[in-house]
Structure formats: C-alpha cells, structure tokens
MIVEXZA-877861 format. One line per field, with one value per residue: x, y negated, z of N, C-alpha, C, O, CB in turn; residue in one letter; residue number from 1. Coordinates in steps of 0.05 Angstrom, whole numbers, padded with zeros to 5 digits, always signed. Glycine has a CB too. Layout:
N
n.px: (X,...)
n.py: (Y,...)
n.pz: (Z,...)
ca.px: (X,...)
ca.py: (Y,...)
ca.pz: (Z,...)
c.px: (X,...)
c.py: (Y,...)
c.pz: (Z,...)
o.px: (X,...)
o.py: (Y,...)
o.pz: (Z,...)
cb.px: (X,...)
cb.py: (Y,...)
cb.pz: (Z,...)
resn: (A,...)
resi: (NUM,...)
This chain:
163
n.px: (+01330,+01332,+01291,+01246,+01246,+01246,+01291,+01296,+01309,+01291,+01240,+01228,+01239,+01201,+01152,+01159,+01162,+01113,+01077,+01094,+01076,+01021,+01011,+01025,+00989,+00944,+00946,+00947,+00915,+00879,+00837,+00816,+00800,+00757,+00726,+00710,+00681,+00642,+00618,+00600,+00563,+00526,+00510,+00487,+00450,+00417,+00398,+00371,+00331,+00310,+00291,+00250,+00216,+00203,+00180,+00136,+00110,+00101,+00065,+00024,+00011,-00009,-00049,-00082,-00088,-00118,-00166,-00177,-00183,-00231,-00268,-00271,-00294,-00346,-00365,-00368,-00406,-00447,-00453,-00469,-00514,-00547,-00548,-00573,-00621,-00636,-00641,-00686,-00723,-00728,-00745,-00796,-00818,-00817,-00856,-00900,-00910,-00915,-00962,-00998,-00995,-01015,-01066,-01082,-01083,-01121,-01164,-01169,-01178,-01226,-01258,-01251,-01278,-01324,-01346,-01342,-01378,-01422,-01423,-01435,-01486,-01513,-01506,-01533,-01587,-01595,-01595,-01637,-01679,-01675,-01688,-01736,-01765,-01761,-01790,-01839,-01852,-01858,-01900,-01939,-01942,-01961,-02012,-02028,-02036,-02085,-02136,-02178,-02171,-02126,-02146,-02181,-02142,-02113,-02153,-02160,-02114,-02111,-02153,-02135,-02087,-02113,-02137)
n.py: (-00903,-00939,-00931,-00939,-00994,-01040,-01079,-01155,-01169,-01129,-01130,-01174,-01168,-01129,-01156,-01193,-01156,-01134,-01182,-01195,-01151,-01154,-01202,-01186,-01146,-01172,-01205,-01170,-01125,-01130,-01162,-01133,-01086,-01106,-01130,-01076,-01055,-01095,-01088,-01034,-01042,-01074,-01043,-01000,-01029,-01045,-00995,-00980,-01019,-01004,-00955,-00968,-00998,-00954,-00917,-00952,-00951,-00896,-00891,-00925,-00893,-00847,-00869,-00886,-00836,-00814,-00844,-00836,-00782,-00773,-00809,-00770,-00732,-00752,-00762,-00711,-00690,-00722,-00707,-00656,-00656,-00684,-00643,-00608,-00636,-00641,-00585,-00573,-00605,-00585,-00535,-00545,-00569,-00526,-00494,-00526,-00528,-00473,-00462,-00492,-00468,-00420,-00433,-00450,-00403,-00374,-00405,-00396,-00344,-00340,-00365,-00332,-00287,-00308,-00322,-00272,-00243,-00276,-00256,-00201,-00201,-00227,-00185,-00146,-00167,-00172,-00118,-00104,-00129,-00109,-00053,-00064,-00083,-00035,+00001,-00029,-00021,+00034,+00040,+00008,+00030,+00080,+00063,+00040,+00077,+00094,+00070,+00040,+00018,-00012,-00052,-00078,-00097,-00133,-00172,-00192,-00215,-00255,-00289,-00307,-00332,-00378,-00411)
n.pz: (+02193,+02154,+02120,+02137,+02150,+02107,+02068,+02061,+02009,+01975,+01988,+01962,+01909,+01897,+01906,+01866,+01816,+01818,+01817,+01763,+01737,+01743,+01717,+01665,+01660,+01667,+01619,+01577,+01584,+01623,+01601,+01554,+01582,+01615,+01576,+01553,+01595,+01602,+01555,+01557,+01597,+01573,+01536,+01567,+01595,+01549,+01534,+01578,+01572,+01523,+01540,+01571,+01538,+01505,+01543,+01555,+01504,+01501,+01545,+01522,+01477,+01497,+01525,+01481,+01456,+01491,+01489,+01433,+01437,+01472,+01440,+01402,+01425,+01438,+01389,+01367,+01402,+01386,+01332,+01341,+01367,+01328,+01288,+01319,+01322,+01268,+01254,+01286,+01262,+01210,+01222,+01242,+01201,+01163,+01192,+01190,+01137,+01128,+01156,+01127,+01076,+01091,+01106,+01056,+01028,+01059,+01051,+00996,+00993,+01018,+00982,+00943,+00964,+00971,+00918,+00898,+00928,+00910,+00860,+00869,+00888,+00846,+00807,+00837,+00837,+00782,+00770,+00795,+00781,+00732,+00742,+00765,+00713,+00688,+00719,+00716,+00664,+00654,+00691,+00662,+00613,+00631,+00645,+00599,+00565,+00559,+00515,+00526,+00581,+00565,+00531,+00570,+00604,+00570,+00562,+00613,+00625,+00584,+00601,+00650,+00628,+00605,+00645)
ca.px: (+01312,+01329,+01270,+01223,+01248,+01259,+01304,+01282,+01311,+01276,+01209,+01224,+01238,+01175,+01132,+01163,+01155,+01082,+01063,+01100,+01059,+00996,+01010,+01022,+00963,+00921,+00944,+00942,+00903,+00853,+00810,+00805,+00788,+00734,+00708,+00698,+00663,+00621,+00604,+00587,+00542,+00506,+00496,+00470,+00423,+00402,+00386,+00347,+00310,+00295,+00276,+00228,+00198,+00193,+00159,+00109,+00098,+00089,+00038,+00003,+00004,-00022,-00078,-00097,-00095,-00138,-00186,-00185,-00199,-00261,-00283,-00274,-00316,-00371,-00374,-00373,-00428,-00470,-00457,-00481,-00545,-00561,-00551,-00596,-00650,-00642,-00649,-00712,-00741,-00731,-00761,-00823,-00827,-00822,-00879,-00923,-00907,-00929,-00990,-01012,-00998,-01034,-01095,-01091,-01089,-01141,-01186,-01170,-01190,-01260,-01268,-01255,-01294,-01354,-01349,-01343,-01404,-01445,-01427,-01446,-01514,-01519,-01505,-01554,-01610,-01596,-01604,-01665,-01696,-01678,-01704,-01768,-01775,-01766,-01816,-01867,-01853,-01865,-01930,-01955,-01941,-01980,-02035,-02038,-02042,-02114,-02140,-02200,-02154,-02108,-02163,-02189,-02121,-02107,-02172,-02158,-02090,-02119,-02169,-02116,-02074,-02132,-02142)
ca.py: (-00921,-00959,-00921,-00952,-01025,-01048,-01107,-01172,-01172,-01108,-01142,-01199,-01160,-01114,-01176,-01205,-01142,-01131,-01207,-01194,-01128,-01168,-01221,-01171,-01129,-01191,-01216,-01152,-01100,-01139,-01173,-01111,-01066,-01124,-01129,-01054,-01052,-01111,-01079,-01014,-01051,-01085,-01017,-00984,-01048,-01042,-00967,-00980,-01033,-00988,-00934,-00981,-01001,-00925,-00909,-00966,-00940,-00866,-00893,-00933,-00873,-00830,-00883,-00885,-00811,-00806,-00855,-00823,-00756,-00783,-00815,-00748,-00712,-00767,-00758,-00682,-00685,-00736,-00688,-00630,-00666,-00690,-00619,-00592,-00649,-00635,-00559,-00573,-00618,-00567,-00513,-00556,-00575,-00500,-00486,-00540,-00519,-00445,-00465,-00507,-00444,-00400,-00448,-00450,-00371,-00367,-00419,-00386,-00319,-00347,-00375,-00308,-00273,-00321,-00316,-00240,-00237,-00286,-00241,-00177,-00208,-00232,-00162,-00133,-00180,-00164,-00086,-00098,-00137,-00086,-00034,-00072,-00081,-00005,+00010,-00037,-00013,+00060,+00035,-00003,+00057,+00102,+00049,+00033,+00101,+00097,+00043,+00019,+00003,-00029,-00076,-00093,-00108,-00156,-00194,-00202,-00232,-00279,-00302,-00320,-00357,-00399,-00425)
ca.pz: (+02198,+02132,+02100,+02149,+02153,+02078,+02069,+02051,+01976,+01966,+01988,+01942,+01878,+01895,+01903,+01836,+01797,+01826,+01805,+01736,+01729,+01746,+01694,+01639,+01657,+01658,+01595,+01552,+01590,+01638,+01584,+01540,+01604,+01621,+01552,+01549,+01618,+01594,+01532,+01568,+01616,+01556,+01524,+01586,+01597,+01525,+01534,+01594,+01561,+01502,+01549,+01586,+01517,+01497,+01562,+01551,+01480,+01506,+01560,+01506,+01460,+01518,+01527,+01455,+01451,+01508,+01480,+01412,+01446,+01481,+01416,+01384,+01439,+01433,+01355,+01364,+01412,+01371,+01308,+01345,+01374,+01304,+01278,+01331,+01311,+01239,+01253,+01296,+01243,+01192,+01229,+01244,+01174,+01154,+01208,+01182,+01105,+01129,+01165,+01105,+01056,+01105,+01104,+01028,+01023,+01073,+01036,+00967,+00999,+01025,+00956,+00926,+00975,+00964,+00889,+00894,+00941,+00894,+00837,+00873,+00892,+00822,+00796,+00850,+00827,+00755,+00770,+00814,+00758,+00709,+00751,+00765,+00691,+00681,+00734,+00708,+00640,+00658,+00698,+00644,+00594,+00639,+00645,+00574,+00552,+00552,+00501,+00542,+00600,+00551,+00521,+00594,+00615,+00557,+00563,+00640,+00620,+00567,+00622,+00668,+00612,+00595,+00665)
c.px: (+01310,+01305,+01246,+01218,+01262,+01271,+01288,+01284,+01294,+01246,+01205,+01219,+01211,+01154,+01138,+01155,+01122,+01067,+01068,+01081,+01032,+00992,+01006,+00999,+00940,+00919,+00939,+00924,+00877,+00827,+00801,+00785,+00756,+00715,+00695,+00679,+00634,+00605,+00586,+00566,+00520,+00493,+00476,+00445,+00404,+00386,+00366,+00324,+00291,+00282,+00254,+00206,+00185,+00174,+00134,+00096,+00083,+00061,+00014,-00010,-00016,-00050,-00096,-00105,-00116,-00169,-00197,-00201,-00229,-00280,-00292,-00295,-00344,-00381,-00384,-00400,-00454,-00474,-00476,-00511,-00562,-00565,-00575,-00624,-00658,-00654,-00682,-00733,-00749,-00749,-00792,-00834,-00836,-00847,-00902,-00934,-00923,-00955,-01006,-01014,-01012,-01060,-01106,-01099,-01113,-01166,-01189,-01183,-01217,-01272,-01274,-01274,-01324,-01361,-01353,-01373,-01430,-01448,-01441,-01474,-01527,-01526,-01529,-01583,-01616,-01606,-01631,-01681,-01701,-01693,-01735,-01784,-01780,-01787,-01842,-01874,-01871,-01892,-01945,-01958,-01964,-02008,-02048,-02041,-02073,-02120,-02162,-02189,-02134,-02122,-02172,-02162,-02111,-02131,-02168,-02132,-02097,-02136,-02152,-02096,-02089,-02135,-02116)
c.py: (-00941,-00953,-00935,-00984,-01030,-01077,-01127,-01177,-01150,-01117,-01162,-01186,-01138,-01134,-01186,-01183,-01138,-01154,-01203,-01173,-01140,-01184,-01206,-01156,-01146,-01204,-01196,-01133,-01108,-01147,-01147,-01095,-01083,-01123,-01105,-01047,-01069,-01096,-01053,-01019,-01061,-01062,-01003,-01004,-01046,-01014,-00971,-00997,-01017,-00966,-00945,-00985,-00974,-00916,-00925,-00957,-00915,-00873,-00905,-00909,-00854,-00840,-00879,-00854,-00799,-00816,-00841,-00790,-00758,-00791,-00794,-00731,-00723,-00762,-00730,-00678,-00698,-00718,-00665,-00637,-00672,-00664,-00608,-00610,-00641,-00604,-00558,-00586,-00601,-00541,-00520,-00558,-00545,-00490,-00502,-00530,-00490,-00446,-00473,-00482,-00424,-00409,-00445,-00426,-00367,-00379,-00407,-00358,-00318,-00355,-00353,-00294,-00280,-00313,-00284,-00233,-00250,-00268,-00213,-00181,-00214,-00208,-00148,-00141,-00171,-00135,-00088,-00108,-00121,-00061,-00039,-00072,-00050,+00008,+00000,-00029,+00013,+00059,+00026,+00022,+00076,+00086,+00042,+00055,+00107,+00070,+00026,+00005,-00019,-00057,-00089,-00107,-00136,-00177,-00207,-00225,-00259,-00297,-00322,-00339,-00381,-00419,-00437)
c.pz: (+02175,+02113,+02112,+02151,+02123,+02079,+02055,+02017,+01966,+01964,+01962,+01912,+01877,+01891,+01871,+01819,+01795,+01811,+01774,+01722,+01726,+01725,+01668,+01637,+01654,+01631,+01571,+01559,+01606,+01622,+01568,+01559,+01611,+01597,+01548,+01573,+01613,+01573,+01540,+01585,+01597,+01546,+01543,+01592,+01578,+01523,+01551,+01587,+01539,+01516,+01564,+01563,+01509,+01514,+01560,+01530,+01485,+01526,+01543,+01483,+01471,+01520,+01505,+01448,+01466,+01498,+01455,+01418,+01453,+01460,+01402,+01395,+01435,+01405,+01353,+01375,+01398,+01348,+01320,+01358,+01352,+01286,+01288,+01322,+01283,+01237,+01262,+01276,+01219,+01200,+01234,+01215,+01165,+01168,+01199,+01151,+01106,+01138,+01144,+01085,+01065,+01100,+01072,+01019,+01034,+01056,+01011,+00974,+01003,+01002,+00942,+00933,+00966,+00937,+00883,+00906,+00920,+00869,+00846,+00877,+00867,+00807,+00811,+00838,+00798,+00753,+00779,+00792,+00737,+00718,+00755,+00735,+00682,+00692,+00722,+00678,+00640,+00673,+00677,+00615,+00602,+00641,+00617,+00557,+00540,+00536,+00514,+00566,+00586,+00545,+00550,+00601,+00596,+00559,+00591,+00639,+00602,+00580,+00638,+00652,+00607,+00618,+00673)
o.px: (+01291,+01299,+01228,+01197,+01285,+01261,+01269,+01266,+01281,+01231,+01186,+01202,+01202,+01138,+01120,+01137,+01109,+01049,+01049,+01071,+01020,+00971,+00988,+00988,+00920,+00898,+00931,+00916,+00856,+00804,+00777,+00762,+00734,+00691,+00671,+00660,+00612,+00580,+00562,+00550,+00497,+00468,+00453,+00422,+00380,+00364,+00343,+00301,+00267,+00261,+00237,+00183,+00161,+00152,+00113,+00071,+00060,+00039,-00010,-00033,-00035,-00070,-00119,-00125,-00129,-00190,-00221,-00221,-00247,-00304,-00314,-00311,-00363,-00405,-00403,-00417,-00476,-00497,-00496,-00529,-00586,-00584,-00594,-00645,-00681,-00672,-00699,-00756,-00772,-00764,-00811,-00856,-00859,-00860,-00924,-00957,-00941,-00972,-01028,-01037,-01023,-01077,-01129,-01118,-01130,-01185,-01212,-01201,-01232,-01297,-01295,-01290,-01341,-01380,-01366,-01389,-01451,-01470,-01457,-01489,-01551,-01548,-01545,-01600,-01638,-01623,-01647,-01699,-01722,-01709,-01754,-01807,-01801,-01802,-01862,-01897,-01893,-01908,-01967,-01979,-01980,-02028,-02072,-02048,-02080,-02109,-02163,-02196,-02129,-02113,-02170,-02163,-02103,-02124,-02173,-02132,-02087,-02134,-02155,-02088,-02078,-02135,-02114)
o.py: (-00957,-00967,-00942,-00996,-01024,-01095,-01121,-01186,-01155,-01113,-01164,-01192,-01132,-01129,-01185,-01190,-01140,-01149,-01206,-01178,-01135,-01181,-01212,-01154,-01138,-01213,-01204,-01120,-01094,-01140,-01141,-01092,-01070,-01116,-01106,-01033,-01060,-01095,-01051,-01001,-01057,-01060,-00997,-00995,-01046,-01013,-00965,-00991,-01018,-00957,-00928,-00979,-00971,-00908,-00914,-00955,-00911,-00862,-00898,-00908,-00845,-00826,-00870,-00848,-00780,-00803,-00835,-00779,-00745,-00784,-00794,-00717,-00708,-00759,-00724,-00666,-00689,-00712,-00658,-00620,-00669,-00663,-00600,-00598,-00636,-00598,-00546,-00578,-00600,-00530,-00504,-00549,-00540,-00474,-00491,-00526,-00483,-00432,-00462,-00476,-00409,-00394,-00440,-00424,-00357,-00364,-00406,-00351,-00300,-00354,-00351,-00285,-00265,-00298,-00275,-00219,-00239,-00265,-00203,-00163,-00207,-00206,-00136,-00124,-00163,-00128,-00073,-00093,-00118,-00050,-00023,-00064,-00042,+00023,+00014,-00029,+00014,+00077,+00036,+00027,+00086,+00100,+00040,+00051,+00119,+00049,+00002,-00018,-00040,-00079,-00113,-00132,-00157,-00201,-00231,-00247,-00281,-00320,-00347,-00359,-00402,-00443,-00452)
o.pz: (+02173,+02094,+02098,+02153,+02118,+02093,+02040,+02002,+01946,+01945,+01948,+01896,+01854,+01872,+01854,+01804,+01774,+01795,+01759,+01700,+01705,+01713,+01652,+01615,+01642,+01622,+01549,+01540,+01605,+01627,+01570,+01554,+01612,+01599,+01540,+01567,+01618,+01574,+01532,+01589,+01604,+01546,+01536,+01591,+01582,+01513,+01544,+01595,+01536,+01506,+01570,+01566,+01506,+01506,+01563,+01532,+01478,+01521,+01546,+01475,+01459,+01516,+01507,+01435,+01458,+01498,+01454,+01407,+01442,+01459,+01390,+01381,+01430,+01400,+01339,+01363,+01399,+01342,+01308,+01356,+01352,+01270,+01274,+01316,+01275,+01221,+01249,+01275,+01209,+01184,+01230,+01209,+01161,+01154,+01200,+01143,+01090,+01127,+01141,+01077,+01049,+01090,+01065,+01004,+01019,+01048,+01002,+00959,+00995,+01000,+00930,+00916,+00958,+00933,+00865,+00894,+00915,+00858,+00831,+00869,+00865,+00795,+00797,+00831,+00791,+00737,+00770,+00784,+00724,+00704,+00751,+00732,+00670,+00680,+00717,+00668,+00629,+00667,+00674,+00602,+00587,+00637,+00613,+00534,+00520,+00543,+00512,+00571,+00597,+00552,+00551,+00604,+00606,+00559,+00593,+00651,+00607,+00573,+00639,+00663,+00606,+00611,+00693)
cb.px: (+01317,+01355,+01267,+01222,+01271,+01235,+01333,+01288,+01344,+01281,+01203,+01253,+01272,+01168,+01135,+01195,+01169,+01075,+01075,+01128,+01059,+00994,+01035,+01043,+00958,+00921,+00966,+00966,+00923,+00859,+00817,+00828,+00814,+00743,+00722,+00717,+00679,+00630,+00626,+00603,+00552,+00516,+00517,+00488,+00429,+00421,+00405,+00353,+00321,+00313,+00291,+00238,+00212,+00214,+00170,+00110,+00119,+00116,+00042,+00016,+00027,-00007,-00076,-00077,-00075,-00130,-00181,-00159,-00187,-00260,-00270,-00249,-00310,-00366,-00347,-00351,-00426,-00464,-00427,-00461,-00547,-00544,-00529,-00593,-00649,-00615,-00629,-00711,-00728,-00705,-00748,-00823,-00803,-00799,-00875,-00915,-00870,-00916,-00994,-00994,-00974,-01029,-01090,-01072,-01068,-01138,-01181,-01137,-01180,-01267,-01250,-01235,-01288,-01356,-01322,-01314,-01403,-01441,-01398,-01434,-01517,-01500,-01477,-01551,-01606,-01568,-01586,-01671,-01687,-01649,-01693,-01771,-01758,-01744,-01816,-01870,-01825,-01842,-01934,-01941,-01912,-01970,-02029,-02023,-02037,-02133,-02148,-02227,-02137,-02100,-02191,-02200,-02099,-02101,-02202,-02152,-02067,-02133,-02181,-02099,-02068,-02160,-02155)
cb.py: (-00934,-00961,-00885,-00941,-01037,-01048,-01107,-01195,-01168,-01083,-01162,-01221,-01142,-01098,-01202,-01215,-01118,-01133,-01238,-01187,-01105,-01184,-01240,-01152,-01112,-01212,-01232,-01140,-01081,-01165,-01202,-01093,-01064,-01154,-01134,-01034,-01062,-01137,-01072,-01001,-01074,-01102,-00994,-00976,-01076,-01045,-00944,-00986,-01057,-00977,-00915,-01009,-01013,-00903,-00911,-00994,-00935,-00842,-00912,-00959,-00861,-00832,-00913,-00899,-00796,-00819,-00880,-00821,-00744,-00806,-00830,-00732,-00709,-00797,-00763,-00663,-00690,-00768,-00674,-00611,-00692,-00711,-00604,-00589,-00682,-00639,-00543,-00588,-00644,-00561,-00501,-00586,-00590,-00483,-00489,-00571,-00514,-00426,-00483,-00536,-00433,-00397,-00483,-00459,-00348,-00378,-00450,-00383,-00308,-00372,-00392,-00291,-00274,-00355,-00328,-00223,-00252,-00317,-00238,-00162,-00231,-00246,-00149,-00140,-00210,-00168,-00065,-00116,-00158,-00075,-00027,-00104,-00095,+00011,-00002,-00069,-00009,+00076,+00015,-00034,+00074,+00118,+00026,+00014,+00121,+00100,+00048,+00035,+00025,-00014,-00065,-00073,-00083,-00148,-00185,-00175,-00214,-00272,-00282,-00298,-00349,-00386,-00411)
cb.pz: (+02223,+02114,+02097,+02175,+02184,+02053,+02057,+02067,+01962,+01985,+02019,+01943,+01868,+01921,+01929,+01828,+01801,+01861,+01818,+01732,+01752,+01767,+01693,+01635,+01680,+01676,+01593,+01541,+01605,+01654,+01561,+01531,+01637,+01627,+01530,+01543,+01646,+01586,+01510,+01579,+01637,+01535,+01518,+01617,+01597,+01502,+01542,+01617,+01551,+01478,+01565,+01603,+01494,+01496,+01590,+01549,+01459,+01526,+01585,+01492,+01451,+01547,+01527,+01431,+01453,+01536,+01477,+01396,+01471,+01500,+01399,+01379,+01471,+01438,+01332,+01379,+01437,+01360,+01294,+01366,+01390,+01288,+01282,+01368,+01310,+01221,+01272,+01322,+01232,+01185,+01254,+01258,+01154,+01159,+01238,+01184,+01093,+01147,+01186,+01093,+01048,+01137,+01112,+01011,+01035,+01103,+01032,+00950,+01018,+01048,+00940,+00925,+01001,+00964,+00875,+00912,+00975,+00886,+00821,+00894,+00909,+00811,+00797,+00880,+00828,+00741,+00791,+00848,+00748,+00699,+00774,+00778,+00675,+00688,+00764,+00711,+00630,+00674,+00718,+00637,+00598,+00671,+00660,+00562,+00572,+00581,+00471,+00555,+00616,+00524,+00498,+00618,+00618,+00529,+00559,+00662,+00605,+00544,+00640,+00685,+00586,+00587,+00684)
resn: (M,D,L,L,N,P,S,Q,G,L,I,F,W,M,V,L,V,F,L,L,L,L,V,I,L,R,R,F,A,W,K,P,I,L,N,A,I,K,Q,R,E,N,K,I,E,H,A,L,Q,L,A,E,I,T,R,A,E,M,A,Q,L,Q,F,D,N,K,V,M,H,E,K,A,V,R,E,R,D,A,M,L,L,E,A,R,N,I,K,E,S,I,L,E,E,A,R,L,K,A,A,E,E,A,E,K,I,I,A,T,A,K,D,S,I,H,Y,E,K,M,A,A,I,T,D,L,K,N,E,L,A,K,L,S,V,D,I,A,E,K,V,L,Q,A,E,L,S,D,P,D,K,H,R,M,L,V,E,R,E,V,E,R,V,R,F)
resi: (1,2,3,4,5,6,7,8,9,10,11,12,13,14,15,16,17,18,19,20,21,22,23,24,25,26,27,28,29,30,31,32,33,34,35,36,37,38,39,40,41,42,43,44,45,46,47,48,49,50,51,52,53,54,55,56,57,58,59,60,61,62,63,64,65,66,67,68,69,70,71,72,73,74,75,76,77,78,79,80,81,82,83,84,85,86,87,88,89,90,91,92,93,94,95,96,97,98,99,100,101,102,103,104,105,106,107,108,109,110,111,112,113,114,115,116,117,118,119,120,121,122,123,124,125,126,127,128,129,130,131,132,133,134,135,136,137,138,139,140,141,142,143,144,145,146,147,148,149,150,151,152,153,154,155,156,157,158,159,160,161,162,163)
C-alpha cells in the first residue's frame, strides 16, 4: 500500500521539482513557445487577410471581365449592324448606279435609233427624189423627142415664170 499512499516528503519534493520545472520552462521555453504561437497566429491572420484581398480582387476582376465581355458583345453587335448598313447602302448605291447606266444606255439607244431612222428616211427621200428625177427625165425625153411639143412646153413654162 505504500504505492497508493505517498509520503509527505515525496509530495513535497514532487511539488518542488514541478515548480522548479515550471520556472525553468517559463523562463527559457515558455516565451519562445508563445512567441512562435503568436508569430504563427499572425502569419495565419495575414494569410487570411491576403486571401480576402485576393478574393475581393478576383471578384472585381470577374466583374471587370464580365463588363468587358458585355462591352465587347455590344461593340461586335454595333460593328455588325454598321457592316449591314454599309452593305445595304453599297447595294442601294449600286442599284441606283445600274439604273442610271441603264437609263443612259436606253437614252443612247433611243437617240441612235432616232438618228438611224432619220438617216434611213433621208436616204429614202433622196432615193425617191432620184427616182422621180429619173422618171421625169425619161418622161421629158419622151415628150421632148418631138420638136413641136418641145417648143410648146418651153413657151408654157416661160409664161408661167412671168406671172
């Protein structure tokens, strides 16, 4: 039973050694351990602050990225709309130019047809006049082959010219 009931001397020395151990630990080991724990706590707190700052920066970057994406989409849509408008204006301009060219070609063709028609009419009149002169010449030659008829015709024309 001596093991279960320690003597007072043993308790005294145990308490004394324990207190001495506490003093030594407090003096040499306790401060460095507490400093190490404090440093570790500061590092963890700093890492948490840095993580929070990084998280805020990431959220801002995501927001900025979203804004830039929306802006790029709007600019792309505006460029596409502008390109469509330019295409339509170019097509309309080409249609108008083609219509003008067609009108010019038609007007030129009408003028050409008119001039060709007038030339044909003039040629026809000239040919008709030539034929008339030829016919008149032959008729006159037939009429004037007789000298009496010839004299009578000359007198009649002289009379007509006098009046």
